[in-house]
C-alpha positions in Angstrom: 0.0 0.0 0.0 2.8 2.4 0.9 4.2 2.3 -2.6 0.9 3.4 -4.1 0.3 6.4 -1.9 2.3 9.0 -3.9 0.5 8.0 -7.0 -2.9 8.4 -5.4 -2.0 11.6 -3.7 -0.9 13.2 -6.9 -4.0 12.1 -8.6 -6.3 13.6 -6.0 -4.8 17.0 -6.6 -6.2 16.9 -10.1 -9.9 17.6 -10.9 -11.5 14.3 -12.0 -13.8 14.8 -15.0 -17.0 12.8 -14.9 -17.7 10.0 -17.5 -19.3 11.2 -20.7 -18.5 14.8 -20.0 -18.9 16.9 -23.2 -15.7 18.8 -22.2 -13.6 15.7 -22.1 -10.9 15.7 -24.7 -10.4 12.7 -27.0 -6.7 13.3 -27.0 -6.4 12.7 -23.3 -2.7 12.3 -22.4 -1.2 9.1 -20.9 -0.5 11.0 -17.7 -4.0 12.3 -17.2 -5.4 8.8 -18.1 -3.1 7.3 -15.5 -4.4 9.6 -12.9 -8.0 9.0 -13.9 -7.5 5.2 -13.6 -5.7 5.5 -10.3 -8.4 7.9 -9.0 -11.2 5.4 -9.8 -9.3 2.3 -8.9 -8.3 3.7 -5.5 -11.9 4.1 -4.5 -13.4 1.7 -1.9 -16.7 0.1 -1.5 -18.2 -0.2 2.0 -14.9 0.5 3.7 -12.6 -1.9 1.8 -10.3 -0.1 -0.5 -8.5 -1.1 -3.7 -5.3 0.5 -5.0 -3.3 -0.2 -8.2 0.5 -0.1 -8.1 2.1 2.4 -10.5 3.4 -0.3 -12.8 -0.1 -1.6 -13.4 -1.5 1.8 -13.9 1.2 2.6 -16.4 0.5 -0.6 -18.3 -3.2 0.1 -18.5 -2.6 3.7 -19.4 -0.2 2.8 -22.2 -2.6 0.2 -23.5 -5.4 2.7 -23.7 -3.2 5.4 -25.2 -2.0 2.9 -27.9 -5.5 2.1 -28.9 -6.2 5.9 -29.1 -9.3 5.7 -26.8 -10.1 8.1 -24.0 -10.7 6.2 -20.7 -13.2 8.9 -19.7 -15.7 7.5 -22.1 -15.2 4.0 -20.8 -14.7 2.3 -24.1 -12.3 0.7 -26.6 -8.8 -0.5 -25.9 -8.5 0.1 -22.2 -11.7 -1.7 -21.4 -10.7 -4.6 -23.7 -7.3 -4.9 -22.0 -8.9 -4.6 -18.6 -11.5 -7.2 -19.4 -8.7 -9.6 -20.6 -6.7 -9.1 -17.4 -9.8 -9.6 -15.2 -10.8 -12.7 -17.1 -7.6 -14.6 -16.2 -7.6 -13.8 -12.5 -9.3 -16.0 -9.9 -10.0 -14.3 -6.5 -12.0 -17.4 -5.5 -8.7 -19.3 -5.1 -7.5 -16.9 -2.5 -10.8 -17.0 -0.7 -10.9 -20.8 -0.6 -7.3 -20.7 0.7 -8.3 -18.3 3.5 -11.3 -20.4 4.5 -9.1 -23.6 4.5 -6.5 -21.9 6.8 -9.1 -21.1 9.5 -11.1 -24.3 8.8 -14.4 -22.8 8.0 -16.4 -20.6 5.6 -16.8 -16.9 5.0 -18.1 -16.4 8.6 -15.0 -18.1 10.1 -12.7 -16.0 7.9 -14.4 -12.8 9.1 -14.3 -14.0 12.8 -10.6 -14.9 12.5 -9.7 -11.6 10.8 -11.5 -9.3 13.3 -10.0 -11.2 16.2 -6.5 -10.9 14.9 -4.8 -8.3 12.6 -8.1 -6.9 11.4 -9.0 -5.9 14.9 -6.0 -3.6 15.4 -6.6 -2.0 11.9 -10.2 -1.3 12.5 -9.8 -0.3 16.1 -7.6 2.5 14.9 -10.0 3.5 12.0 -13.0 3.6 14.4 -11.0 5.3 17.1 -9.4 8.7 17.6 -5.8 7.9 16.9 -3.9 10.0 14.4 -1.6 7.3 13.0 -3.8 6.6 9.9 -3.1 7.2 6.3 -5.4 9.3 4.1 -7.5 6.4 3.0 -8.2 5.2 6.6 -9.0 8.7 7.7 -11.5 9.1 4.9 -13.1 5.7 5.8 -13.3 6.9 9.4 -15.0 10.1 8.2 -17.5 8.2 6.1 -18.4 5.7 8.7 -18.9 8.5 11.3 -21.3 10.2 8.9 -23.3 7.0 8.5 -23.5 6.6 12.3 -24.6 10.2 12.7 -27.4 9.7 10.1 -28.6 6.7 11.9 -28.7 8.6 15.2 -30.5 11.5 13.4 -33.2 9.1 12.2 -33.6 7.5 15.6 -33.6 10.8 17.6 -36.8 11.9 15.9 -39.0 9.5 17.8 -37.0 9.9 21.0 -34.6 7.3 22.4 -35.0 7.3 26.2 -36.1 3.9 27.3 -36.3 2.5 23.7 -34.8 -1.0 23.3 -32.3 -1.1 20.4 -30.3 -4.0 19.0 -27.0 -3.0 17.4 -26.2 -6.1 15.3 -22.5 -6.1 14.4 -21.5 -3.3 16.8 -17.8 -3.2 16.2 -16.1 -1.1 18.8 -19.4 0.5 19.9 -19.4 3.6 17.6 -23.3 3.4 17.4 -24.1 1.5 20.6 -22.4 4.0 23.0 -24.0 7.1 21.6 -27.4 5.3 21.7 -26.9 4.6 25.4 -25.9 8.2 26.0 -29.3 9.1 24.5 -31.0 6.9 27.1 -31.7 3.9 24.9 -31.6 0.4 26.3 -28.9 -1.1 24.0 -28.1 -4.8 23.3 -25.0 -4.9 21.1 -23.2 -7.8 19.6 -20.3 -8.6 17.3 -18.8 -11.8 15.9 -15.4 -10.7 17.2 -14.7 -11.1 20.9 -11.8 -8.6 20.5 -14.2 -6.0 19.2 -16.7 -6.6 22.0 -13.9 -6.3 24.6 -12.8 -2.9 23.1 -16.5 -1.7 22.9 -17.0 -2.6 26.6 -13.8 -0.7 27.5 -14.8 2.4 25.5 -18.4 2.3 26.9 -17.1 2.2 30.5 -14.8 5.1 29.8 -17.3 7.2 27.9 -20.3 6.6 30.0 -18.2 7.2 33.1 -17.3 10.6 31.9 -20.9 11.3 30.9 -22.1 10.5 34.4 -20.5 13.7 35.7 -21.9 15.8 32.9 -24.6 18.2 34.0 -26.4 17.9 30.7 -26.8 14.2 31.1 -27.4 13.7 34.8 -31.2 13.7 34.3 -31.1 10.9 31.8 -31.3 7.3 32.8 -28.1 6.0 31.2 -27.3 2.3 31.2 -24.2 0.9 29.6 -24.9 -1.2 26.5 -25.0 -5.0 27.0 -22.3 -6.4 24.8 -22.1 -10.0 23.6 -19.7 -11.8 21.3 -22.0 -13.7 18.8 -22.8 -13.8 15.2 -26.0 -12.3 13.6 -27.5 -15.8 13.2 -27.5 -16.3 16.9 -29.4 -13.1 17.8 -32.8 -13.5 19.4 -35.4 -11.5 21.3 -37.6 -8.6 20.4 -36.5 -4.9 20.2 -38.2 -1.7 19.3 -35.4 -1.0 16.8 -32.7 -3.1 15.1 -29.7 -1.5 13.5 -27.2 -3.4 11.3 -24.6 -0.9 10.0 -22.0 -1.8 7.4 -22.2 -5.5 8.2 -24.0 -6.9 5.1 -20.8 -6.5 3.2 -19.8 -9.9 4.7 -22.9 -11.7 3.3 -23.6 -12.8 -0.3 -27.0 -11.9 -1.6 -28.6 -15.2 -1.0 -27.5 -15.2 2.7 -28.2 -11.4 3.0 -31.8 -11.9 2.1 -32.2 -14.6 4.9 -30.3 -12.3 7.3 -32.5 -9.3 6.5 -35.5 -11.6 7.2 -34.0 -12.6 10.5 -33.2 -9.1 11.6 -36.7 -8.0 10.7 -38.1 -10.7 12.9 -36.2 -9.2 15.9 -37.6 -5.6 15.2 -41.0 -4.4 16.2 -41.0 -0.8 14.9 -37.8 0.0 12.9 -35.0 -1.7 11.1 -32.0 0.3 9.8 -29.6 -1.3 7.3 -26.5 0.1 5.6 -24.6 -1.7 2.9 -22.1 -1.2 0.1 -24.2 -0.4 -3.0 -23.8 -2.6 -6.1 -23.5 -0.7 -9.4 -21.7 -1.5 -12.6 -18.7 0.6 -11.7 -18.5 -0.5 -8.1 -18.4 -4.1 -9.3 -15.6 -3.2 -11.8 -13.6 -1.3 -9.2 -13.9 -4.1 -6.7 -12.8 -6.6 -9.3 -9.7 -4.4 -10.1 -8.9 -4.3 -6.3 -9.0 -8.1 -6.2 -6.0 -8.2 -8.7 -3.9 -6.8 -5.9 -4.9 -8.5 -2.7 -3.3 -7.2 0.5 -3.8 -7.4 4.2 -6.5 -4.7 4.1 -8.7 -7.0 2.0 -8.4 -10.1 4.0 -12.1 -10.8 4.0 -14.5 -11.2 1.1 -16.6 -8.1 0.3 -20.1 -8.4 -1.1 -22.0 -5.6 -2.7 -25.8 -5.4 -2.8 -28.2 -3.9 -5.2 -30.7 -1.6 -3.4 -33.6 -3.3 -5.2 -32.5 -6.7 -3.8 -32.3 -5.4 -0.3 -35.7 -3.7 -0.7 -37.2 -6.9 -2.2 -35.9 -8.9 0.8 -37.7 -6.4 3.2 -40.9 -6.5 1.2 -40.9 -10.3 1.3 -41.3 -10.2 5.1 -43.8 -7.4 5.2 -41.5 -4.4 5.6 -41.2 -1.3 3.5 -38.5 1.4 3.2 -39.6 4.7 4.8 -36.4 6.7 4.3 -33.1 6.3 2.5 -29.8 8.1 2.5 -26.3 7.7 1.0 -22.9 8.4 2.4 -20.2 9.0 -0.2 -16.7 10.1 0.5 -13.5 9.4 -1.6 -13.1 5.9 -0.2 -16.3 5.0 1.5 -19.8 4.4 0.1 -22.7 3.2 2.1 -26.4 3.1 1.4 -28.7 3.6 4.4 -32.3 2.3 4.5 -34.8 2.8 7.3 -37.6 0.2 7.1 -40.9 -0.1 9.0 -43.7 -2.7 9.0 -46.0 -2.3 6.0 -48.9 -0.1 6.8 -47.2 1.9 9.5 -45.2 4.3 7.4 
């Protein structure tokens, strides 16, 4: 990753012209093509980022320039070369190898990752430390925006005394603010390391809040944290929130999981996920050409209509939707309610 940073940094200093822009020149230089490719390929989906080494960017740029086709119109030589490269790669081999190492499926890969090196990486991203690169800082910013939007949705109806299930709580970035608002929070994560960190942060944050004059009148209870996967969740809650977790579920399993989460919720269900579009699929595929430690788990994108269809199948409808989009973080947020109550 370190070797690619100067390339990406130099590209972000240039304005990126949108696809099909009338002002785009057909004689785009190799240098500007290189930056456009790096700019696009460096984008992340749902918090997992992809970056292309300079040599690969140079090769793709030279190929597109040789064919005389401007990358900005997404056609011709570059797409042909890119398609050829993608067609001979096999990310499934790497994924099967990962699963074999931990002796399980996608879920065991995720559990193992977030209990080991992934924990330290994401604890820093979700925390307040400054030892992050620009990509990680941007992901932190994007995730924080999504959390704030969720809180904004939930505050409208009032949170004091409301039971909330935070499914896939990470280090408590949503669960702890909910508790400070007076909600009764049950939070869980597949990673015991994440849960331990969330408990530590909750104790520290709520301890400080207890002496705050603005919060003394609220009944604040620490979240109840548990280390368990989503499939093991049970009970009934006024609201269920599952933020940036569906990226670990393929569509067929995501539909079942959405049904399960809806069965736990009585009034509201909030879901955020990495949106699936033509270009996000292409960019994710490019990133798979250069696997690194930051992409140690499989990332699944979801079409909004598929998520909505899964909700409708169990009698829920989308009431509100929002989108968080930064340079390296994209997350679609849906608030669903039982049909007939919106």
